[in-house]
C-alpha positions, 0 to 999 in steps of 0.5 A: 766477124767471128761466130761463137757458141756456148758449150753446155754440160749435162746440167745445162750450165755453160762451161766455155765458148768456142769459135766456129770457123767461118769456112763452115758457114754460108749465109749468102748462097745455098737456099736452092741447094738445100731445097735440092738436097731435101728433095733428092733425099726424099726421092731416093727413099721412095721404093717405086714398087707401086704397080697395077695390072693392065688388060694384058695382065688380067686373067680371062677375056679370051672369048668375045662377049657377043657378036659384032653386029646385030645385038643393039649393044656396043661392040666389045672384044673382051670382058677384061677391057679397061671400061669393064668392071674387073678389067685392066687399069689404064695408065696405072703406075708401073715399077720405076726408080726415083733415084736422083743424083746430087752434085758433090759441091751442091751437097756440101753447099747445102750442108753448110747453109742448113748448118748456118741457118740452124746456128743463126736461129738458135736451134743448135746446142753444143754439149761437152759430152754424152756419157751414160752408165748403161743402155737405159732410155730413162738415163738419156731422157734425164740427161736431156731434161737436166741439160734443158735441151728439149724440143718436139723433134730433137736431133742428137749428133755425136762424133761416132757411133761406138758408144752402144749404150747411147745408141740403144738409149736413144732408140726408144725416145719418142721424136728423138733422132740419133746419128753421127757427124759423118752420116748427118744430112741436110734433111735431118737438120731441116726437119728437126726443131733442135740439134744437140751435138757433142763437141767432138761431133762438131769438130768432126762435122767441121771436116765435112763443112770446110 
């Protein structure tokens, strides 16, 4: 059973049908791989710089507040104790790395599965090309509106990022993400409502999926 998808132009008209290679698709496996790919991506984005001061880092507290016995109060050795106001923090966060690794085969499986789900659910649109006369956001906005590809969150994927006009035009569009096929990741596919990919971008992505 072959899978085909329509290629549209800037006006939203279908210009041809292209066949998707079955080696690019995965419908049986990969749900867990997609989950792992997304959580790994989000984990690797974390800075891990959160920190608090323990009692050793808080200044002061050198002298014992009062003598050990005879005052009727609880014994105390420092006014920088965690139970005192202005004291240190117990078990607070310390700088750490949230870096995680993902097996190459798992990463590729997750990409195939997320791409297949995007295709099957009608979230994938292929356009014959994205050419602008200049780096103007309005031109790209009109092109997207004319093609009929609009969504709350839209991902635009191209074959390469050499078209500087397109890169700059997409930068100012609200809720529009721009990337190349070589940099596309599972999180971007899952997060966006629709994916608009150029024909050249689809062929480039196919090299990673196969």
